[in-house]
C-alpha positions as CSV (number, residue, x, y, z in Angstrom):
1,M,86.1,-58.7,14.7
2,N,86.4,-55.0,13.6
3,D,87.8,-56.0,10.5
4,T,85.6,-58.5,9.7
5,I,82.7,-55.7,9.9
6,Q,84.7,-53.2,7.7
7,F,85.3,-55.8,5.0
8,K,81.8,-56.9,5.4
9,R,80.9,-53.2,4.9
10,Q,83.4,-52.5,2.1
11,G,81.9,-55.6,0.3
12,K,78.4,-54.5,0.4
13,L,79.4,-50.8,-0.7
14,K,81.0,-52.5,-3.6
15,E,77.7,-54.0,-4.7
16,I,75.8,-51.2,-4.0
17,W,78.1,-49.4,-6.7
18,R,78.2,-52.5,-8.8
19,R,74.1,-51.9,-9.1
20,L,74.3,-48.7,-9.6
21,K,76.8,-48.8,-12.6
22,K,74.3,-51.1,-14.3
23,S,71.6,-48.3,-14.5
24,K,72.5,-45.7,-17.6
25,T,70.3,-43.3,-16.3
26,A,71.4,-43.5,-13.0
27,M,74.8,-42.9,-14.1
28,F,73.9,-40.3,-16.4
29,G,72.3,-38.2,-13.3
30,L,75.4,-38.7,-11.2
31,V,77.2,-37.4,-13.9
32,V,75.4,-34.4,-14.3
33,L,75.0,-33.7,-10.8
34,S,78.5,-33.9,-10.0
35,I,79.1,-31.2,-13.1
36,F,76.5,-28.9,-11.5
37,I,78.3,-29.3,-7.8
38,F,81.7,-28.8,-9.4
39,S,80.6,-25.8,-10.9
40,A,78.7,-24.3,-8.1
41,V,81.8,-24.8,-5.8
42,F,84.6,-23.9,-8.2
43,A,82.4,-21.1,-9.8
44,E,84.5,-18.1,-8.4
45,F,87.4,-19.7,-10.6
46,I,85.3,-20.2,-13.6
47,T,84.3,-16.7,-13.9
48,P,84.5,-14.2,-11.1
49,Y,81.5,-12.9,-9.2
50,N,81.5,-10.0,-10.1
51,T,80.7,-10.3,-13.7
52,A,77.5,-11.9,-12.4
53,I,76.4,-8.5,-11.0
54,K,78.5,-6.0,-13.0
55,Q,76.2,-3.8,-15.2
56,N,77.0,-2.7,-18.5
57,I,74.2,-1.0,-20.2
58,R,76.7,-0.7,-23.7
59,Q,76.4,-4.4,-23.8
60,R,72.9,-5.1,-22.9
61,M,70.5,-7.9,-24.7
62,Q,73.5,-9.5,-26.5
63,G,72.7,-13.2,-27.8
64,P,74.9,-15.8,-26.9
65,S,78.6,-15.4,-28.3
66,T,82.4,-16.4,-27.6
67,D,82.7,-13.7,-25.4
68,H,79.3,-14.2,-23.5
69,W,78.3,-17.6,-23.9
70,F,75.0,-17.3,-22.5
71,G,74.3,-14.0,-23.5
72,T,73.8,-10.6,-21.9
73,D,70.4,-9.7,-19.7
74,G,68.9,-6.3,-20.1
75,F,71.7,-4.8,-17.7
76,G,74.4,-6.1,-19.7
77,R,75.4,-8.6,-17.4
78,D,76.8,-12.0,-18.0
79,V,74.1,-14.4,-18.0
80,F,76.7,-17.6,-18.1
81,A,78.1,-16.2,-14.9
82,R,74.5,-15.5,-13.2
83,V,73.9,-19.1,-14.1
84,L,76.9,-20.4,-12.5
85,H,76.8,-18.5,-9.7
86,G,73.3,-18.6,-9.2
87,S,73.5,-22.5,-9.1
88,R,75.5,-22.0,-5.5
89,R,72.5,-20.8,-3.9
90,S,69.7,-23.0,-5.6
91,L,71.9,-26.1,-4.8
92,S,72.6,-24.9,-1.2
93,I,69.4,-24.0,-0.6
94,G,67.8,-27.3,-1.9
95,F,70.8,-29.5,0.1
96,L,70.7,-27.7,3.0
97,A,66.8,-27.3,3.6
98,T,66.9,-31.1,2.8
99,L,69.4,-31.5,5.6
100,A,67.1,-29.4,8.0
101,S,63.8,-31.0,7.1
102,L,65.6,-34.6,7.7
103,S,67.0,-33.7,10.9
104,V,63.9,-32.9,12.5
105,G,62.2,-35.7,10.5
106,L,64.4,-38.3,12.1
107,L,64.4,-37.3,15.6
108,F,60.7,-37.3,15.7
109,G,60.3,-40.4,13.1
110,A,62.5,-42.3,15.2
111,A,61.1,-41.5,18.3
112,V,57.5,-41.9,17.8
113,G,58.4,-45.2,15.8
114,Y,60.5,-47.0,18.2
115,Y,58.2,-45.8,21.3
116,G,54.9,-45.6,19.9
117,G,51.5,-44.7,22.3
118,K,50.3,-41.4,22.8
119,F,53.6,-39.8,22.1
120,D,52.8,-41.0,18.4
121,A,49.6,-40.3,18.6
122,I,50.2,-36.8,19.6
123,V,52.9,-36.2,17.0
124,M,51.5,-37.7,14.0
125,R,48.3,-35.8,14.4
126,F,50.6,-32.7,14.5
127,M,52.1,-33.7,11.2
128,D,48.4,-34.5,9.8
129,I,47.6,-30.7,10.3
130,L,51.1,-29.6,8.6
131,S,50.5,-32.1,5.9
132,A,47.0,-30.5,5.5
133,I,48.3,-27.1,4.3
134,P,49.9,-26.8,0.6
135,A,53.6,-26.9,1.0
136,T,53.7,-23.8,-1.5
137,L,51.4,-21.9,0.5
138,M,53.0,-22.6,4.1
139,A,56.1,-21.5,2.6
140,L,54.8,-18.1,1.1
141,A,53.5,-17.6,4.3
142,I,56.8,-18.0,6.3
143,V,58.9,-16.1,4.1
144,A,55.9,-13.5,4.0
145,A,56.4,-13.4,7.9
146,L,60.0,-13.9,8.4
147,G,61.4,-11.7,5.2
148,S,63.0,-12.6,2.0
149,N,66.5,-13.9,2.5
150,M,68.2,-17.3,1.9
151,T,68.0,-18.3,5.5
152,N,64.0,-17.8,5.5
153,L,63.8,-19.3,2.4
154,I,65.2,-22.6,3.8
155,I,63.3,-22.4,6.9
156,A,60.1,-21.8,4.8
157,I,60.4,-24.9,2.9
158,A,62.5,-27.2,5.1
159,I,59.4,-27.1,7.5
160,A,56.8,-28.0,5.0
161,R,59.0,-30.9,4.2
162,I,59.4,-32.3,7.4
163,P,55.5,-34.4,7.8
164,A,57.1,-36.6,4.8
165,F,60.1,-37.1,6.5
166,V,58.4,-38.2,10.0
167,R,56.1,-40.3,8.0
168,I,58.6,-42.1,5.9
169,I,60.9,-42.8,9.0
170,R,58.6,-43.8,11.5
171,A,56.9,-46.7,8.5
172,A,60.8,-47.7,8.1
173,I,61.2,-48.2,11.9
174,L,58.0,-50.1,12.4
175,G,59.2,-52.6,10.0
176,V,62.2,-53.4,12.2
177,V,61.6,-52.8,15.7
178,D,59.8,-55.8,16.1
179,L,62.4,-58.0,14.5
180,E,64.7,-60.6,16.5
181,Y,67.8,-58.7,16.5
182,I,65.9,-55.8,18.2
183,E,64.6,-58.1,21.0
184,A,68.3,-59.4,21.5
185,A,69.7,-56.4,21.5
186,K,67.4,-55.2,24.6
187,A,67.8,-58.3,26.3
188,G,71.4,-58.0,26.4
189,G,71.0,-54.5,27.9
190,A,71.4,-51.9,25.2
191,G,70.5,-48.7,25.9
192,D,67.4,-47.3,23.4
193,L,69.5,-44.9,22.1
194,R,72.3,-47.2,20.6
195,I,69.5,-49.6,19.3
196,I,68.1,-46.6,17.7
197,I,71.4,-45.7,16.3
198,K,73.5,-49.0,15.9
199,H,70.7,-51.5,14.9
200,I,67.9,-49.5,13.2
201,L,68.9,-46.5,11.4
202,P,71.8,-48.8,9.3
203,N,68.8,-51.1,8.5
204,I,67.0,-47.7,6.9
205,I,69.9,-45.7,5.5
206,G,68.8,-46.9,2.0
207,T,65.0,-45.4,2.6
208,L,66.6,-42.4,3.4
209,I,69.2,-42.0,1.2
210,V,66.7,-42.6,-1.5
211,Q,63.9,-39.7,0.1
212,T,67.1,-37.3,0.2
213,T,67.7,-37.3,-3.3
214,M,63.8,-37.2,-4.3
215,T,63.4,-34.1,-1.9
216,T,66.3,-32.5,-2.8
217,A,64.9,-32.0,-6.0
218,Q,61.8,-30.9,-4.9
219,L,63.0,-28.7,-2.9
220,I,65.1,-26.7,-5.3
221,M,62.1,-26.2,-7.7
222,R,60.5,-24.9,-4.5
223,S,63.1,-22.1,-3.7
224,A,62.9,-21.3,-7.6
225,S,59.1,-20.7,-7.4
226,L,59.1,-18.7,-4.3
227,S,62.0,-16.6,-5.7
228,F,60.4,-16.5,-9.0
229,L,57.4,-14.7,-7.1
230,G,59.8,-12.0,-5.4
231,L,59.7,-14.0,-2.2
232,G,63.1,-16.1,-2.3
233,I,66.8,-14.6,-3.3
234,Q,66.5,-10.7,-4.1
235,A,68.1,-9.1,-7.1
236,P,70.8,-8.6,-7.8
237,E,71.9,-11.8,-6.4
238,P,72.0,-14.4,-8.9
239,E,69.1,-17.3,-8.3
240,W,67.9,-19.9,-10.9
241,G,64.1,-18.8,-10.3
242,S,64.9,-15.0,-9.9
243,L,66.8,-15.3,-13.4
244,L,63.5,-16.8,-14.9
245,S,61.5,-13.6,-13.2
246,E,63.8,-11.1,-14.7
247,A,63.2,-12.7,-18.0
248,R,60.1,-12.6,-18.5
249,E,59.8,-9.3,-19.7
250,F,62.4,-10.5,-22.5
251,L,60.7,-13.6,-23.3
252,R,60.0,-12.8,-27.1
253,P,63.0,-10.7,-28.1
254,A,65.5,-12.5,-25.8
255,P,64.4,-16.4,-25.0
256,Y,67.6,-17.3,-24.2
257,L,67.4,-15.4,-20.9
258,M,64.5,-18.1,-19.6
259,V,66.2,-20.9,-21.5
260,F,69.3,-21.2,-19.6
261,P,68.2,-21.0,-16.1
262,G,65.1,-22.8,-16.9
263,L,67.6,-25.7,-18.4
264,A,69.7,-25.6,-15.5
265,I,66.6,-26.3,-13.1
266,V,65.4,-28.9,-15.4
267,L,68.5,-30.9,-15.6
268,S,69.7,-30.2,-12.1
269,T,66.3,-31.9,-10.6
270,L,66.1,-34.4,-13.3
271,S,69.5,-35.6,-12.5
272,L,68.6,-36.0,-8.4
273,N,65.5,-38.2,-9.5
274,L,67.3,-40.4,-12.3
275,L,69.8,-41.0,-9.6
276,G,67.3,-41.4,-6.9
277,D,65.5,-44.1,-9.2
278,G,69.1,-45.8,-9.3
279,L,69.9,-45.7,-5.9
280,R,66.4,-46.9,-4.8
281,D,67.0,-49.9,-7.2
282,A,70.8,-50.7,-6.0
283,L,69.9,-50.6,-2.3
284,D,67.2,-52.7,-2.8
285,P,68.3,-56.0,-1.2
286,R,65.8,-58.2,-3.2
287,L,67.4,-57.1,-6.4
288,K,70.7,-59.9,-6.5
289,S,71.1,-59.5,-10.1
């Protein structure tokens, strides 16, 4: 029985991969995202972190060259190394904040979608209140209150995204909670937790995967925005948003200082969005072609 179930799952994964490969834009997004993740993981092997923070005034404001691929900044620091090591923080913030908001959203969304009633009404009204506050303004307030560091930045941008996850998960569960196989599981004596984990969540996993990729892209941009405003990662630590902030005063004499971190933000978020679109189509059971 277990072998049969595993075989079916493998067949389903192969079918999803086949559909995903048919989308050139999704594959482009997957390749670009893989390059960013690989670069972030092995950044220390590609170029030492010391080159990203060590100042060398004699080499300041040098344009892109074979010695410094992305040039040097106003303190003589290698921009390529700063963009590369900044990817660790930018991507980590985006993925960790998404994971945090997904975890909380999954907990409350599953509970309100499955049980409903007064608990549903109370939680959803609270989510309405959170949604009424602009996400960037909420993040600014939280970071200003807690202080500027990576942990507080993750908390700030994750909280603002929780209501969206709760609504999406709740809606997905409401679409399957009254189906016959759920009623059969209840009649068979399965507990609520087992029903949610074994029977409901596997049927909404596609929705969660797509929403996760889209949210990660949004949170990378939001963290960069806060760092740009000086409320995220602080100098001299490299992060894409802070690199853009540092480049403002050199926009005319050295536009490359803004171009390279800006391209990193654009390409990483674009790759996630393209991959998310491809996954949405690949995971849609109505698309059999």
